[in-house]
C-alpha positions in Angstrom: 24.6 0.0 23.7 21.2 -1.8 24.1 20.6 -5.2 22.5 18.1 -3.5 20.2 20.6 -1.0 19.0 23.2 -3.7 18.3 20.6 -5.1 15.9 19.2 -1.9 14.4 22.3 0.3 14.0 23.9 -2.0 11.4 20.6 -2.0 9.4 20.4 1.8 9.5 24.1 2.1 8.5 23.5 -0.3 5.5 20.2 1.5 4.6 22.0 4.8 4.3 24.3 3.3 1.6 21.5 1.8 -0.4 20.2 4.1 -3.2 16.4 4.6 -3.4 16.4 3.7 -7.1 17.1 0.1 -6.1 13.6 -0.1 -4.7 12.1 0.7 -8.2 14.3 -1.9 -9.9 13.7 -4.7 -7.4 10.0 -4.2 -7.3 9.7 -4.0 -11.1 11.2 -7.4 -11.5 8.2 -9.5 -10.3 5.9 -8.0 -12.9 7.4 -9.6 -16.1 8.0 -12.8 -14.1 4.4 -13.1 -13.1 3.2 -12.3 -16.6 5.5 -15.0 -17.8 4.1 -17.5 -15.3 0.5 -16.6 -16.3 1.4 -17.1 -20.0 3.2 -20.5 -19.5 0.6 -22.1 -17.3 2.3 -21.5 -14.0 -0.6 -19.7 -12.4 -3.3 -22.4 -12.5 -6.4 -22.8 -14.6 -7.5 -19.1 -14.2 -4.2 -17.3 -14.9 -5.8 -13.9 -15.5 -7.6 -14.0 -12.1 -4.4 -15.3 -10.4 -2.3 -12.5 -12.0 -4.8 -9.9 -11.1 -4.8 -11.1 -7.5 -1.0 -11.2 -7.3 -0.7 -7.6 -8.4 -3.4 -6.5 -6.0 -1.7 -8.3 -3.1 1.7 -6.8 -3.8 0.0 -3.4 -3.8 -1.4 -4.1 -0.4 1.9 -5.4 0.9 3.7 -2.2 -0.3 1.1 -0.1 1.4 1.7 -2.0 4.6 5.5 -1.6 4.3 5.0 2.1 3.8 2.7 2.4 6.9 5.2 0.4 9.0 8.1 2.8 8.4 7.1 5.5 10.8 6.3 3.1 13.7 9.5 1.2 13.0 11.5 4.4 13.5 9.5 5.6 16.5 9.5 2.3 18.5 12.5 0.5 17.2 14.8 3.2 15.9 14.8 1.6 12.5 15.2 4.5 10.0 14.0 3.5 6.5 12.2 6.8 5.8 14.3 7.5 2.7 12.6 4.6 1.0 9.0 5.5 1.8 8.3 7.6 -1.3 9.7 4.9 -3.6 7.6 2.3 -1.9 4.5 4.5 -2.3 5.2 5.1 -6.0 5.6 1.4 -6.6 2.4 0.6 -4.7 0.6 3.0 -7.2 2.4 1.3 -10.1 1.2 -2.1 -9.0 -2.4 -1.0 -8.6 -2.3 0.5 -12.1 -1.1 -2.9 -13.4 -3.8 -4.6 -11.3 -6.5 -2.3 -12.7 -5.1 -2.7 -16.2 -5.3 -6.5 -16.0 -9.0 -6.2 -15.0 -9.8 -3.7 -17.8 -7.8 -5.3 -20.6 -7.6 -9.0 -19.9 -10.5 -9.7 -17.6 -13.2 -7.4 -19.0 -11.8 -7.0 -22.5 -12.6 -3.3 -22.6 -16.3 -3.8 -22.0 -16.8 -0.3 -20.7 -20.5 -0.6 -20.1 -20.1 -3.8 -18.1 -17.3 -2.4 -16.1 -19.2 0.7 -15.3 -22.2 -1.4 -14.2 -19.9 -3.6 -12.0 -18.4 -0.6 -10.3 -21.8 0.5 -9.1 -23.4 -2.9 -8.5 -20.5 -4.9 -7.0 -19.4 -3.4 -3.6 -15.9 -5.0 -3.7 -15.2 -3.3 -7.1 -16.6 0.0 -5.8 -14.3 -0.1 -2.8 -11.3 -1.1 -4.8 -12.0 1.7 -7.3 -12.3 4.2 -4.4 -8.9 3.1 -3.1 -7.4 3.5 -6.6 -8.8 7.0 -7.1 -7.5 8.0 -3.6 -4.0 6.9 -4.6 -3.9 9.1 -7.7 -3.3 12.5 -5.9 -0.7 10.8 -3.7 1.2 9.5 -6.6 1.0 12.8 -8.5 2.4 14.7 -5.5 5.1 12.2 -4.6 7.9 14.7 -5.6 9.8 17.5 -4.0 8.1 20.1 -6.2 4.7 19.2 -4.8 6.1 19.5 -1.2 7.3 23.0 -1.9 4.2 24.0 -3.8 1.7 22.7 -1.2 3.8 23.4 1.8 5.2 20.6 4.0 2.3 20.7 6.5 -0.5 20.5 3.8 1.5 17.9 1.9 1.7 15.7 5.0 -2.0 16.2 5.8 -3.0 15.2 2.2 -0.8 12.1 2.3 -2.6 10.8 5.3 -5.1 9.7 2.8 -3.0 6.5 2.7 -4.6 5.5 6.0 -8.2 5.0 4.6 -6.8 3.8 1.3 -5.0 1.0 3.0 -8.1 0.0 4.9 -10.2 0.1 1.8 -7.6 -2.0 -0.1 -7.7 -4.7 2.6 -11.5 -4.7 2.7 -11.5 -5.0 -1.1 -9.1 -8.0 -0.8 -11.3 -9.7 1.8 -14.4 -9.2 -0.3 -12.8 -10.4 -3.6 -12.3 -13.9 -2.0 -16.0 -14.4 -1.6 -15.2 -16.8 1.3 -13.5 -16.0 4.6 -9.8 -16.6 4.3 -7.2 -16.0 7.0 -4.6 -14.2 4.9 -6.8 -11.2 3.8 -8.0 -10.8 7.4 -4.4 -10.8 8.6 -3.6 -7.9 6.2 -6.5 -5.9 7.6 -5.4 -6.7 11.2 -1.9 -5.5 10.5 -3.1 -2.3 8.9 -5.4 -1.5 11.8 -2.6 -2.3 14.2 -0.2 0.1 12.4 -2.8 2.8 12.4 -3.4 2.3 16.1 0.3 2.9 16.7 -0.1 6.3 15.2 -3.0 7.2 17.5 -2.3 10.2 19.7 -4.9 11.2 22.4 -5.7 14.9 22.1 -4.1 17.2 24.6 -7.6 18.2 25.8 -8.6 14.5 26.4 -5.3 13.9 28.1 -5.7 16.9 30.4 -9.2 15.7 31.4 -7.8 12.3 32.1 -5.0 13.7 34.2 -7.2 16.0 36.2 -9.6 13.1 36.8 
């Protein structure tokens, strides 16, 4: 047994025993806690902006975790595939809360102003595009949709998560209005995870081999 297997096998064994519903429970807990912090002055002088940022950042973290599952299985043998759907659903749940805070608490239902900002502020446009892209993924995150669409078509559609994650990271960078290391790290990690999925086409590989 390799050194890596000694580390990974116990994790895989433990993961098989963990029910997926636990992901929903554990990732639901931060939401009331963060709202409580915002309400009691624990999130600084601009609690609404801080709360909005926290929800958006957790969304991005969940997208990254979801993207990391396939490379982790391929390169490390770490099999957490059973949790990927729950992680994706929770990412959508957090982005809905993130958007709800913006609509209800930040903009106070000023629909005209919100519509204008979506068109005039690129970081909002990008964030909204990422949100809209997540809707069909959330709606089809069930076994019925896999059967209805067919596994191949379903997998192809869910590759939308790749550009969605990139758009989410770019949105996070632009929201800061100044260059910060943390948002850039998120984008770097996402691009790295996508690069691990890259497969040269057989035609290109053949040309390279013949050359």
